[in-house]
N, C-alpha and C positions, 0 to 999 in steps of 0.2 A: 749710409755714411760713405763719403768719397774716399778714394785710395790715398790721397795726400793727407787726409786727417788720420787715417789708419797708421800711416808711416810715422806721424808725429807722436802718437800715443804709445810710446814704448815703456813709459814708467808704469808702475803698478796702479791700476785703476782704483779710485777711492770711492766709487759708487757701486751700488748693488742693483742688479736688474730686478725689477718688480714683477717680471713675467716669467712663466715657466714654459720653456720650449717643449716640444714633444717630437723629437726626431731620432731616427736611426741612421744618421748620415755617417759616411766614412770618407776621410779626406785622402783620396788617391786619384791620380790622373789616368794611369795605365794599369793593366792587369799585373805586370811584373813588379809594380810598386809594392804589392803585398809581400813579395819575397824580400825586397829590399828592406821593408819595415820590420822584418824579423831581426835585423841587426841594427838598424838606425831608428831609435825610439824617439829622437827629438829632431824631426825634420826641419828644414830651413823655413818653411812657411809659418811655423809657430812664432808668435811674438816673443821677444826676449824675456819679458816678465812671466809669460806662461811657461816657457821652457825652464826658467829658473825654478818656478813653483813645482813643476813636475820632477825636476832633479831632486829637490828637497824631499818631496813626498816619497819618491822611490827610495831615497837613501834612508830616511828615518822610519818609514812605515813598511815598505816592501821588504827591505833587508831585515828589519826586526821580526816581522811575522814569519819570514822564511827561516830565520835562525830558530825561532820558537818552535815552528812546526817540524823542523829538522830534528830537534831533540825529542819531540813527541813521537815521531816515526821511529826514532832510534829506540826509545823506551818500549814502544808497542811491539816492534819487530823482534826485540832481543829475547822474548820468551821462547820463540821457536828455535832460535840459535842456541839458547841455553839448553833447550830440550835435547838437541842432537849432540851436545858436547858435555854430557855428564849429569845434568840435572835429573834426567829420567831415572837413572840408576841410583843416584845419591839420596833422593827423597822419596823413592818408590813411586814415581810419577808415571805410571803405566796406564794400560787400557785406553779409555777415552778421556783421561784427565786433561790432556791438552785441549781437546774440544770443549770440555766443561769450563776450563779457565777462560777460554775465549768468549764463551757464552755469558759468563758472569761479568766479564769486562763490558760486553754489549749491554747487559742489564743495568750496570751502573751508569753507563754512557747515556742510556735512554732517560733514566730518572732525572738526571741533572739537565739534560738538553731541553726537555719539554718546557721547563720553567726558565732556565738560565738564558736561553737565546732571546727571549722576548725582552729581557732587560738591556740588550745591547743598544736599544734606542734611547735609553735614559742618560741624563747628563753625567752621572758618576761612573758609567760603565767603562770608561777608558782604563780603569784600574782592575777590571775583572780578569783580563787575560794574564797580567803579571801575577796576581794573587793565586789564581788557579794553577799557573805553571809552577810556582814555588811549591805548592802543595803536592803536585804530582811528582816533582823532582825529589822531594823528601821521601815520598812513598816508593819511588824507584830504588833509592838507597836501601830501603827496608827489605826489598825482595832478596837481597844478598844474605839475609839472616834466616830465611825460611828453612824449616826442618821437616815439614809435612805438607802434603797436597792441600789440606784444608787451610793452612796459613796462607799459601799462595792464592787460593781461591778468594780469600777475604781481601788481600791486597789488590788483586786484579779488579775486583768490584769497586774498591775505593779509588783506584787509578782511573777507571772508567768514569766514576762520578766526577772527578776533577777535570777530566778531559772533555766531557760531554758537550758543553756549549762552545768549545774553542773553534772547531772547524766552521760551523755556520756563522759564528760571530766574526771571524776573520774575513770570510767571503763577503758578508754584509758590509764590513768596514771598507774593503777594497771597492765594492760597488758604490760607496758613498763618496769616493775621491776621484774615480776615473770615468771618462766618457766612453761612448760606444766603441770608438776605434782605439781605445787604450786598455780597456778592462780585461779582455781575453788574454792578452799577453801577460798581464800582471798576475791574473789567476793561474795562468800556465806556469809562471816562475814559482809561484807559491806551491802549486801542486808538485812541481819537480823537486822542491825541497823535501817533500815527503818521500819521494822515490829515492833521493840521495840518502836520506836517513835510513831507509830500509837496506840500501846497498852498503852503506858504511857499517851498518850493524853487523853484517856478516864478517867483514874484515876485522872489526873491533873484537868480536867474540873469538875469532880465530887467533888474533894476536894475544888476547888475554889467556886463552887456553894454552898457547905455546909458550908464552914468556912469564906468565904470572901464576900458573898452577902451583899451589903449595906455598906461595908467598903469604906470610902472616897467618899461616894455617888455613887459608881459604882456597877453595877450588877455583879453576879458571872461569867457570860460568858465573860464579859469584862476583869475581872481579869485573866481569862485563857489566853487571848491574851497577856496581859502584862507580865505574867510569861514566856510565850513562848519567848518573846523578850529578857527577862533577861537571858535566857539560850543561846540564839543565838549569841548575839553581842560579848560577851567575847571570845567565841570559835573562832569566825571569826578573832578577833585581834591576837590570838595566831598563827593563820595560816600564818601571815606575817613573823613570825620568824621561825616556824617549818617546814612548808610545802615546799618540794623541787621541786614540779612539776614532770615532767617525768625524766627518768634517764639521758637524754641529758641535762636537764636544771639544774641539781643539783650540779654543780661545786662549788658553793659558800656557801652552807649551812654549819653551824658550826659543825654539828654532823657527817659529812662524810669526812674522810681523802681522800686526792688526790688519793692514791693507791686504796682505797676501791671504789672510784668513777670509776676509770678505770676498775677495776675488775667487778663492777656491769654492766658496758656497755658491757664488753667482754662476760659475761654470756648470755646476751640477744642476742648478735650476734650469739653465738653458738646455741641458741635455735631457730634461724631462724627469729628473730624480727629485722627488718631493721630500720636504722636511718631515721629521716625525711629528705626530700629534699625540694626544692623550691615549693611554691604554684604557680600553673599556670592553665590556662583554659584547658590545656591538661589533667588535672586530671579528669575532668568530663567525657571526652571521654573514658579515661582509665577505670574508675570505671564502667560506664554503659555498657561496652563491656564485663564485667565479670559477673559471676552468683551471686556473694555475695550480692550486693546491692538489687537485685530483690528478692532473696529468703528471706533475713533477714528483708526486709521491709514488705513483705507479712506476714511473721511469727509474726513480732512485732505488726502489725495491729490486727491480730487475737488474739494475746496474750492480748492486751488491751481490746478487746471486751469480752474475757473470764473473765478479771479482773474487769469489770465494777461494778459488785455487791459488790465487796470488799469495806467495809467501808460504804456501802449504804443500801443494802437489809436487813441485820440483825438488825442494830440499828433502822431503820424505822419500822421494824416489831415489835420490842420491844416497840417503841414509840406508835404504834397503839394499843398495849395491856396495856398501862398505863392509869389509875392507877389500873385497875381491877386485873391484874396479876403481873405487874412489877412496882417497885417504880422508882422515878427519879434517884436514885443512881444506881439501877440495869441497867437502860437504858444506863448509861455511862460506867459502869464497865463490863458488860457481853460481849460486843464486844472485850474486851481485851483477852478473851479466844480464839476467832477466830485468833487473832494475834499470840497468844502463839502456837497454832497448826501450823501456818505458820513457826514460828521460828524452831520448832522441825523438820518439814518436810524439810526445807532448810538445816539444819545441817546434816541430814542423806543423803538425795538424792543429793543435790548439793555438799556436802562434799565428797561423794564417787566418784563424777565425776572426781576428780583429779587422781583416781587410776583405774577407769574402763571406758568403753564406756558410753557416755552420753545418748544413745538412749533408753535403758530400763527405765531409770529414767524419761525421757520425756513421754514415753508411759504410765507408771503408773499414772503420774499426769493427763494426758488427760482422761484416763479411769475413774478416780475418778470424774473429772469434768462432764463427760457425765452422770454418775449416779446421781450426785448431782443436776445439773441444770434441767435435764429432770424430776426429782422428784419434784423440786420446781415449775416447769412449771405446773405440775398437781395440785399442791397446797393442795388439800384435802388429806393430809397425816397425820399420827399421830404426835403429838407434839414432842415426843422424836426423831423420825426419821427426823423431820424438823430441829431440833437442829443439828443432825449429818450432814445434807446437808449443813447447814450454816457454820459449822466448816470446811468442805472441801473447802469452798471458800478461806480460808486462804492459800491454796496450790498455789495460783496464783503467789506468789513470787518465787516459785521453778522454774517456766518457766523463769522468768526474770533473776534469778541468773545464771542458766545453759547457757542460750542463750547469755548472756553478755560475759561469758567466751569463748563461742564458736566463737563469732565474733572476739575476740582478737586473737584466734588461727588460724581461717580460713583466716584472712586478715593480718597475721603477716608479710608477705613478702613485704608489702607496707604501710608505716606509714600513709601517707596522705589518702589512701583508707580506712584504719582502722578507722581513725577519722571520715571520711565522712560517712561511713556506720553506725557507732554508732550514729551519729547525725541525719542523714537523716532518718533512719528507725524509730527512736524515734519521730522525728518531724512529719513524715507522720501519725504515729499512733495517736499522739496528735491532728493532724488536723482532723482525723476521730472522735476523742472524742468530738470535738466541737458540732457535731450534733448527735452522737450516744448516748451521755448522755441524750439529750432531747428527741430523738425519741424512743429509746429502754427502757430507764429508767426514764421517766418523774415523777417528784415528786408526781403529782396528781394520778398516778397509784399505789402508795405505799399502802400497802406493798406487793401486789401480783406480779407486774411486769411480767405478763404472757408472753407478747411478748419478753421482754428482756431475760427471762430465756430460751426461745426457741432459740433465736438468739445465745446466749452464748453456748447452747448445740451444735448447728450446727458448731460454730467456733471450739469447742473442738474436734469434729469429724474430721474436716479438719486437725487440728494440730496433730492429732494422726498419720496421714499418711505422712504429709509433710517432716519429718526428713529423709525419704527415699531419697528425692531429694538432701539434703545436703550431705548425705553419698556418693552419686555418684559424687557430685560436688567436694568433697575433694579428691576422687580418681582421678578425672580429673586433679586437681591441682598437684597431685603427678607426673602424667605423664608429665605435662607441665614443671614444675620446676625441676623434678628429685629428687633424694635423695642424701644424703651425703653432700659435701661441695660445696657451690655456691659462686663465687667471689662476694664481696660486692662492688658495684659501688661507694658507698659513702666513702669507705676507700682508702687511698693511701698509698703505701708502704713507710715506714720511713727508709731511708737509714742510718740515724744516730743511729738507734737502731738495732744492728746486731742480738740481741736475739729475735726480734719480730717474733716469729713463732707460739707459742701456749701458752695456759695458763691452768693450772690444775684446774678443777672445781669440785673436789671431785672424789670419786671412780666411774668411769663410767662403771666399769665391772658389775654393778648390773642393767644395763639398760635392760628393757624388752619392746619390741615394742608393741604398742596397736593398 
């Protein structure tokens, strides 16, 4: 199509492409454009209607899922903060009780994730996130009423049950709205919301401990759980109105015009993202005969082993040095620095993944982990250097952010496989966490965790070399599927629409293959 025709078609296209593209193209001209795109998300080469659509999707989807996951991270992180600010003593929560409660959370997480995430492809699934968020918000309130460790165990299991399908379902949803050079930055922002939740949790618990202890006859750590619930439930209720689910489920949301909806679907078909089909047992055979599920499950298990000290090692080391070196407020607030480091690392490394190959950024992250964890395993290191090593632990979210985007792209040609791999890999890693928390990082070993840091170092070494396998896997897929245009089995030609041939999605002359 000539350039003069492109310039005239600035209104929303009314036709849908009948073909599925299959490209990993990135729209940049120069290497420094990747750094510019960290801050400019709507470049001038985008057509006005496409830019408007992206603005809407970012506002209504990205903002909502970030707010939702912020509250999830807040609720999840607060148990450690409550532990170091009075809960341990008040309900006799000693020994390995903290590790047990985290393992029970993982157990509930796994039970619901295995089944729940597969339903994200169904038409009614747009309501799944708000419903589950409402449930976990109410359960978060209930944690303020616990009087024994067993009561807390039960609540942590139920909260894990409610939260299980959320992470993979949100990542899947983002992958159904954004193209190759858009998705990594959006997943990065989503992942940062989790880090901010963990960071804010420390300040929240500290403020509750300082200002609300004794109010209404409740301890400060109990007020922390109550405030978490107050944040969570209203956001969940907004989701029933605002959240559209995947691009296929969004036909009736008030903020998306019918023509915009059709164009949003055509964009993703051009980017190689297939529509969902029927669920069947054949899916299991199809998935396990491909490399994606095996590679990403192994990588996610190692990712979680590397991430085990996050939110655990640093605060418990601070707690061990209370009150000689650090005050109660310091114990809650200083771990927020670790989260802040993670936010900056994600913004730069995961943000640049939209413009460049992901492999250098994964390598940088694993090398830093090897240095950090091997040093912490030695333990007898200067205090300043120990602080540096603990700050590096915040980089664990970089792995999660980049690999989440990678799964969306590597599995883009099969919607059900994409959902399955996202859920299955996370579920297996959480299953491993049930015992790795207790064996590698038992609370009784705090704050040294000598075995745990050695295991995390080994996991980081393996992760340093594993991406080579995925590089070859993607090359294999290119040979199998080919490049260019692949007929979409889920689309049928509409003879009533004689113009149904193509749709302009911005100036494609700026595409650069990566």
